[in-house]
Biotite code that builds the C-alpha atoms (Angstrom):
import biotite.structure as struc

atoms = struc.array([
    struc.Atom([118.343, 54.753, 219.354], chain_id="A", res_id=1, res_name="PHE", atom_name="CA", element="C"),
    struc.Atom([115.010, 52.948, 218.803], chain_id="A", res_id=2, res_name="LEU", atom_name="CA", element="C"),
    struc.Atom([112.985, 56.107, 218.227], chain_id="A", res_id=3, res_name="GLY", atom_name="CA", element="C"),
    struc.Atom([111.099, 55.869, 221.544], chain_id="A", res_id=4, res_name="ASN", atom_name="CA", element="C"),
    struc.Atom([108.470, 53.291, 220.544], chain_id="A", res_id=5, res_name="PRO", atom_name="CA", element="C"),
    struc.Atom([105.187, 53.430, 222.440], chain_id="A", res_id=6, res_name="LYS", atom_name="CA", element="C"),
    struc.Atom([104.417, 49.709, 222.023], chain_id="A", res_id=7, res_name="PHE", atom_name="CA", element="C"),
    struc.Atom([106.526, 46.538, 221.931], chain_id="A", res_id=8, res_name="ASP", atom_name="CA", element="C"),
    struc.Atom([106.321, 44.014, 219.041], chain_id="A", res_id=9, res_name="PRO", atom_name="CA", element="C"),
    struc.Atom([103.345, 42.288, 220.722], chain_id="A", res_id=10, res_name="HIS", atom_name="CA", element="C"),
    struc.Atom([101.461, 45.572, 221.061], chain_id="A", res_id=11, res_name="GLY", atom_name="CA", element="C"),
    struc.Atom([102.046, 45.954, 224.800], chain_id="A", res_id=12, res_name="ASP", atom_name="CA", element="C"),
    struc.Atom([102.563, 49.556, 225.940], chain_id="A", res_id=13, res_name="PRO", atom_name="CA", element="C"),
    struc.Atom([106.040, 50.824, 226.835], chain_id="A", res_id=14, res_name="ILE", atom_name="CA", element="C"),
    struc.Atom([106.198, 53.595, 229.452], chain_id="A", res_id=15, res_name="PRO", atom_name="CA", element="C"),
    struc.Atom([107.789, 56.913, 228.542], chain_id="A", res_id=16, res_name="ASP", atom_name="CA", element="C"),
    struc.Atom([110.742, 58.403, 230.422], chain_id="A", res_id=17, res_name="GLU", atom_name="CA", element="C"),
    struc.Atom([108.334, 59.551, 233.174], chain_id="A", res_id=18, res_name="PHE", atom_name="CA", element="C"),
    struc.Atom([106.798, 56.103, 233.636], chain_id="A", res_id=19, res_name="GLY", atom_name="CA", element="C"),
    struc.Atom([103.499, 56.978, 231.936], chain_id="A", res_id=20, res_name="LYS", atom_name="CA", element="C"),
    struc.Atom([101.947, 54.363, 229.672], chain_id="A", res_id=21, res_name="PHE", atom_name="CA", element="C"),
    struc.Atom([100.341, 55.346, 226.368], chain_id="A", res_id=22, res_name="PRO", atom_name="CA", element="C"),
    struc.Atom([96.626, 54.715, 226.088], chain_id="A", res_id=23, res_name="THR", atom_name="CA", element="C"),
    struc.Atom([95.322, 52.202, 223.614], chain_id="A", res_id=24, res_name="SER", atom_name="CA", element="C"),
    struc.Atom([91.783, 52.081, 222.278], chain_id="A", res_id=25, res_name="ASN", atom_name="CA", element="C"),
    struc.Atom([92.101, 48.469, 221.217], chain_id="A", res_id=26, res_name="SER", atom_name="CA", element="C"),
    struc.Atom([89.394, 45.844, 221.427], chain_id="A", res_id=27, res_name="THR", atom_name="CA", element="C"),
    struc.Atom([89.408, 42.118, 220.663], chain_id="A", res_id=28, res_name="PRO", atom_name="CA", element="C"),
    struc.Atom([88.729, 41.330, 217.009], chain_id="A", res_id=29, res_name="LEU", atom_name="CA", element="C"),
    struc.Atom([85.873, 39.135, 218.253], chain_id="A", res_id=30, res_name="SER", atom_name="CA", element="C"),
    struc.Atom([83.974, 42.318, 219.254], chain_id="A", res_id=31, res_name="ASN", atom_name="CA", element="C"),
    struc.Atom([83.750, 43.511, 215.648], chain_id="A", res_id=32, res_name="LEU", atom_name="CA", element="C"),
    struc.Atom([80.712, 42.802, 213.503], chain_id="A", res_id=33, res_name="LYS", atom_name="CA", element="C"),
    struc.Atom([80.415, 41.713, 209.885], chain_id="A", res_id=34, res_name="GLU", atom_name="CA", element="C"),
    struc.Atom([81.678, 44.525, 207.637], chain_id="A", res_id=35, res_name="GLY", atom_name="CA", element="C"),
    struc.Atom([83.733, 46.194, 210.387], chain_id="A", res_id=36, res_name="ASP", atom_name="CA", element="C"),
    struc.Atom([87.421, 46.965, 209.909], chain_id="A", res_id=37, res_name="LYS", atom_name="CA", element="C"),
    struc.Atom([90.211, 47.134, 212.446], chain_id="A", res_id=38, res_name="GLY", atom_name="CA", element="C"),
    struc.Atom([93.939, 47.827, 212.552], chain_id="A", res_id=39, res_name="ILE", atom_name="CA", element="C"),
    struc.Atom([95.975, 45.198, 214.413], chain_id="A", res_id=40, res_name="VAL", atom_name="CA", element="C"),
    struc.Atom([97.343, 46.809, 217.579], chain_id="A", res_id=41, res_name="MET", atom_name="CA", element="C"),
    struc.Atom([98.591, 43.744, 219.434], chain_id="A", res_id=42, res_name="GLY", atom_name="CA", element="C"),
    struc.Atom([97.821, 40.321, 220.818], chain_id="A", res_id=43, res_name="VAL", atom_name="CA", element="C"),
    struc.Atom([96.775, 39.206, 224.272], chain_id="A", res_id=44, res_name="SER", atom_name="CA", element="C"),
    struc.Atom([98.875, 36.047, 224.394], chain_id="A", res_id=45, res_name="GLN", atom_name="CA", element="C"),
    struc.Atom([102.480, 35.309, 223.538], chain_id="A", res_id=46, res_name="ASP", atom_name="CA", element="C"),
    struc.Atom([102.336, 31.541, 223.009], chain_id="A", res_id=47, res_name="ASP", atom_name="CA", element="C"),
    struc.Atom([104.807, 30.692, 220.235], chain_id="A", res_id=48, res_name="SER", atom_name="CA", element="C"),
    struc.Atom([102.363, 28.447, 218.348], chain_id="A", res_id=49, res_name="THR", atom_name="CA", element="C"),
    struc.Atom([99.765, 31.244, 218.379], chain_id="A", res_id=50, res_name="PHE", atom_name="CA", element="C"),
    struc.Atom([102.302, 33.781, 217.097], chain_id="A", res_id=51, res_name="LEU", atom_name="CA", element="C"),
    struc.Atom([103.477, 31.369, 214.371], chain_id="A", res_id=52, res_name="LYS", atom_name="CA", element="C"),
    struc.Atom([99.856, 30.891, 213.281], chain_id="A", res_id=53, res_name="PHE", atom_name="CA", element="C"),
    struc.Atom([99.353, 34.666, 213.036], chain_id="A", res_id=54, res_name="LEU", atom_name="CA", element="C"),
    struc.Atom([102.529, 34.940, 210.980], chain_id="A", res_id=55, res_name="ASP", atom_name="CA", element="C"),
    struc.Atom([101.347, 32.133, 208.695], chain_id="A", res_id=56, res_name="LYS", atom_name="CA", element="C"),
    struc.Atom([98.109, 33.971, 207.880], chain_id="A", res_id=57, res_name="ILE", atom_name="CA", element="C"),
    struc.Atom([99.947, 37.317, 207.624], chain_id="A", res_id=58, res_name="ASP", atom_name="CA", element="C"),
    struc.Atom([98.468, 39.045, 210.671], chain_id="A", res_id=59, res_name="ILE", atom_name="CA", element="C"),
    struc.Atom([100.995, 41.655, 211.773], chain_id="A", res_id=60, res_name="LYS", atom_name="CA", element="C"),
    struc.Atom([100.915, 44.889, 213.775], chain_id="A", res_id=61, res_name="LEU", atom_name="CA", element="C"),
    struc.Atom([99.453, 47.712, 211.713], chain_id="A", res_id=62, res_name="GLY", atom_name="CA", element="C"),
    struc.Atom([97.642, 45.465, 209.223], chain_id="A", res_id=63, res_name="ASN", atom_name="CA", element="C"),
    struc.Atom([94.034, 46.265, 208.353], chain_id="A", res_id=64, res_name="LEU", atom_name="CA", element="C"),
    struc.Atom([91.532, 43.438, 208.859], chain_id="A", res_id=65, res_name="ILE", atom_name="CA", element="C"),
    struc.Atom([88.033, 43.338, 207.364], chain_id="A", res_id=66, res_name="LEU", atom_name="CA", element="C"),
    struc.Atom([85.493, 41.068, 209.056], chain_id="A", res_id=67, res_name="VAL", atom_name="CA", element="C"),
    struc.Atom([83.772, 39.409, 206.095], chain_id="A", res_id=68, res_name="LYS", atom_name="CA", element="C"),
    struc.Atom([81.500, 37.039, 207.978], chain_id="A", res_id=69, res_name="ASP", atom_name="CA", element="C"),
    struc.Atom([80.836, 35.625, 211.425], chain_id="A", res_id=70, res_name="ILE", atom_name="CA", element="C"),
    struc.Atom([79.787, 31.991, 211.301], chain_id="A", res_id=71, res_name="ILE", atom_name="CA", element="C"),
    struc.Atom([76.670, 31.547, 213.419], chain_id="A", res_id=72, res_name="GLU", atom_name="CA", element="C"),
    struc.Atom([77.387, 27.903, 214.273], chain_id="A", res_id=73, res_name="PHE", atom_name="CA", element="C"),
    struc.Atom([80.639, 28.472, 216.183], chain_id="A", res_id=74, res_name="ASP", atom_name="CA", element="C"),
    struc.Atom([81.244, 32.260, 216.046], chain_id="A", res_id=75, res_name="SER", atom_name="CA", element="C"),
    struc.Atom([84.391, 31.720, 213.981], chain_id="A", res_id=76, res_name="SER", atom_name="CA", element="C"),
    struc.Atom([85.342, 34.643, 211.767], chain_id="A", res_id=77, res_name="VAL", atom_name="CA", element="C"),
    struc.Atom([86.081, 34.981, 208.067], chain_id="A", res_id=78, res_name="GLU", atom_name="CA", element="C"),
    struc.Atom([88.502, 37.857, 207.526], chain_id="A", res_id=79, res_name="ILE", atom_name="CA", element="C"),
    struc.Atom([90.212, 39.611, 204.661], chain_id="A", res_id=80, res_name="LEU", atom_name="CA", element="C"),
    struc.Atom([93.773, 40.766, 205.272], chain_id="A", res_id=81, res_name="ILE", atom_name="CA", element="C"),
    struc.Atom([96.221, 41.888, 202.580], chain_id="A", res_id=82, res_name="ASN", atom_name="CA", element="C"),
    struc.Atom([93.745, 40.747, 199.894], chain_id="A", res_id=83, res_name="ASN", atom_name="CA", element="C"),
    struc.Atom([93.759, 37.205, 201.320], chain_id="A", res_id=84, res_name="LYS", atom_name="CA", element="C"),
    struc.Atom([90.811, 35.496, 202.945], chain_id="A", res_id=85, res_name="GLU", atom_name="CA", element="C"),
    struc.Atom([91.329, 33.515, 206.136], chain_id="A", res_id=86, res_name="SER", atom_name="CA", element="C"),
    struc.Atom([89.063, 31.720, 208.563], chain_id="A", res_id=87, res_name="HIS", atom_name="CA", element="C"),
    struc.Atom([89.924, 32.025, 212.263], chain_id="A", res_id=88, res_name="ILE", atom_name="CA", element="C"),
    struc.Atom([88.362, 30.547, 215.371], chain_id="A", res_id=89, res_name="SER", atom_name="CA", element="C"),
    struc.Atom([86.588, 32.607, 217.993], chain_id="A", res_id=90, res_name="LEU", atom_name="CA", element="C"),
    struc.Atom([89.505, 31.915, 220.366], chain_id="A", res_id=91, res_name="GLU", atom_name="CA", element="C"),
    struc.Atom([92.009, 33.369, 217.889], chain_id="A", res_id=92, res_name="VAL", atom_name="CA", element="C"),
    struc.Atom([89.750, 36.396, 217.280], chain_id="A", res_id=93, res_name="ALA", atom_name="CA", element="C"),
    struc.Atom([89.532, 37.002, 221.043], chain_id="A", res_id=94, res_name="ARG", atom_name="CA", element="C"),
    struc.Atom([93.326, 37.232, 221.254], chain_id="A", res_id=95, res_name="ASN", atom_name="CA", element="C"),
    struc.Atom([93.894, 39.713, 218.401], chain_id="A", res_id=96, res_name="ILE", atom_name="CA", element="C"),
    struc.Atom([93.595, 43.320, 219.549], chain_id="A", res_id=97, res_name="LEU", atom_name="CA", element="C"),
    struc.Atom([92.456, 45.875, 216.983], chain_id="A", res_id=98, res_name="VAL", atom_name="CA", element="C"),
    struc.Atom([91.594, 49.547, 216.789], chain_id="A", res_id=99, res_name="LYS", atom_name="CA", element="C"),
    struc.Atom([88.271, 49.791, 214.998], chain_id="A", res_id=100, res_name="GLN", atom_name="CA", element="C"),
    struc.Atom([88.234, 51.969, 211.860], chain_id="A", res_id=101, res_name="LYS", atom_name="CA", element="C"),
])
């Protein structure tokens, strides 16, 4: 009925009919360097205020993120997503899981 999804809406793996979990090569966005790109694969926290913030800046599963700059002072990250620039804290970047492109 649902097409046998491999991941839930938060990016967490869903086991197949044999109980095996799909592998994910995701890494926190905070591990990427300036100029790197990553596809959003999930998040590592499900706090409603965090999820609302991600929605507000248009971060959704499958979106491509470009790391434009990492601010030396506080390690916050300037990103480009859907042709919009955003500035996120290191803590937010640590909780966004991406597959590096």
